[in-house]
C-alpha positions as CSV (number, residue, x, y, z in Angstrom):
1,X,-4.5,10.8,0.0
2,X,-1.0,12.2,-0.1
3,X,2.2,10.6,1.1
4,X,4.2,7.5,0.4
5,X,2.4,4.3,-0.6
6,X,4.5,2.6,2.1
7,X,2.5,4.6,4.6
8,X,-0.8,3.0,3.5
9,X,-2.3,0.2,5.6
10,X,-3.6,-2.5,3.1
11,X,-7.3,-3.2,3.0
12,X,-8.1,-0.3,5.4
13,X,-8.8,3.4,5.1
14,X,-5.9,4.1,7.5
15,X,-2.8,6.1,6.7
16,X,0.3,6.4,8.8
17,X,4.0,5.9,9.2
18,X,4.3,3.3,12.0
19,X,4.4,6.0,14.7
20,X,1.2,7.9,13.9
21,X,-1.9,6.8,12.0
22,X,-5.2,8.4,11.0
23,X,-8.1,6.3,9.9
24,X,-11.7,6.6,8.7
25,X,-10.4,8.1,5.5
26,X,-12.2,7.6,2.2
27,X,-10.0,5.5,-0.2
28,X,-10.6,8.1,-2.9
29,X,-9.4,11.0,-0.7
30,X,-12.7,12.7,-0.5
31,X,-14.8,14.0,2.4
32,X,-18.5,14.3,1.4
33,X,-20.1,16.2,4.3
34,X,-23.8,15.5,5.0
35,X,-26.0,18.5,5.9
36,X,-25.6,18.0,9.6
37,X,-21.8,18.5,9.3
38,X,-22.2,21.8,7.4
39,X,-22.3,24.9,9.6
40,X,-24.4,28.0,8.9
41,X,-21.4,29.9,7.7
42,X,-20.6,27.1,5.2
43,X,-17.7,25.7,7.1
44,X,-17.5,21.9,7.4
45,X,-16.9,19.9,10.6
46,X,-15.3,16.5,10.5
47,X,-13.9,14.0,12.9
48,X,-10.6,12.1,12.5
49,X,-9.6,9.2,14.8
50,X,-5.9,8.9,15.3
51,X,-3.6,6.2,16.8
52,X,-0.4,7.5,18.5
53,X,2.3,4.9,18.9
54,X,4.7,7.5,20.3
55,X,4.0,9.6,23.5
56,X,2.9,13.1,23.2
57,X,0.0,15.5,22.4
58,X,-1.5,15.5,19.0
59,X,-1.7,18.8,17.0
60,X,-3.5,19.2,13.7
61,X,-2.9,21.9,11.1
62,X,-4.2,22.2,7.6
63,X,-4.3,24.5,4.6
64,X,-6.3,24.7,1.4
65,X,-4.2,23.9,-1.7
66,X,-6.5,25.0,-4.5
67,X,-7.5,28.5,-3.4
68,X,-6.8,31.1,-0.7
69,X,-8.6,30.3,2.6
70,X,-8.0,30.6,6.3
71,X,-6.4,27.6,7.9
72,X,-8.6,24.8,9.3
73,X,-9.4,24.9,13.0
74,X,-8.7,21.8,15.0
75,X,-10.0,20.4,18.3
76,X,-8.0,17.7,20.1
77,X,-9.7,16.8,23.4
78,X,-7.8,15.9,26.6
79,X,-8.3,12.6,28.5
80,X,-6.9,10.1,26.0
81,X,-3.5,9.5,27.7
82,X,-0.1,10.0,26.1
83,X,-0.3,7.1,23.6
84,X,-3.0,5.1,21.8
85,X,-6.3,6.3,20.5
86,X,-7.0,10.1,20.1
87,X,-10.2,11.6,18.9
88,X,-10.1,14.9,17.0
89,X,-12.3,17.3,15.2
90,X,-11.5,19.8,12.5
91,X,-13.4,22.6,10.9
92,X,-12.7,23.3,7.2
93,X,-13.6,27.0,6.5
94,X,-14.7,26.0,3.0
95,X,-15.0,23.3,0.4
96,X,-11.8,22.6,-1.5
97,X,-8.6,20.5,-1.6
98,X,-7.1,20.5,1.9
99,X,-3.7,19.3,3.2
100,X,-4.0,18.0,6.8
101,X,-1.1,17.3,9.0
102,X,-1.2,15.6,12.4
103,X,1.9,15.8,14.6
104,X,3.0,14.1,17.8
105,X,6.5,14.9,19.2
106,X,8.9,14.6,16.2
107,X,6.7,12.6,13.9
108,X,4.0,13.7,11.5
109,X,1.5,12.4,9.0
110,X,0.3,14.5,6.1
111,X,-2.6,13.7,3.7
112,X,-4.8,15.5,1.2
113,X,-8.6,15.3,1.0
114,X,-11.1,16.9,-1.3
115,X,-13.7,18.4,1.0
116,X,-17.2,18.9,-0.4
117,X,-20.8,19.0,0.8
118,X,-23.3,16.3,-0.1
119,X,-25.1,18.9,-2.2
120,X,-22.1,18.9,-4.6
121,X,-21.6,15.1,-4.7
122,X,-22.6,15.1,-8.4
123,X,-19.4,17.0,-9.2
124,X,-17.5,13.9,-8.1
125,X,-19.3,11.7,-10.5
126,X,-18.5,14.0,-13.3
127,X,-14.9,14.3,-12.2
128,X,-14.2,10.6,-11.8
129,X,-16.0,9.4,-15.0
130,X,-13.6,9.5,-17.9
131,X,-14.9,11.1,-21.1
132,X,-16.2,8.7,-23.8
């Protein structure tokens, strides 16, 4: 995950800055999408829960860092009030290294995740295992 270590919440998979937090993040910064989260066109849907400590509407943007790609699409449903918990969904157009930014009012949280399908999980093992 990107950002300052001071933004990490110890012993959790949350990340934030005291005003905005996202959680349910993999501690290795990886999203491994199961088959039911992969759309027919190869795009990947994912859900991110947020906690807003400041009032305002959440917006989510994102871009792929390792190759050209359209920006991610986000869905932030209404009905969660102006502060507190906020559900969201994003659709990554492709696998890859993605920078995601959530913004409420004048505060934002940015993190980076590697997004892959479960079919490519073996690449992670090869990537994380140091050579002999």
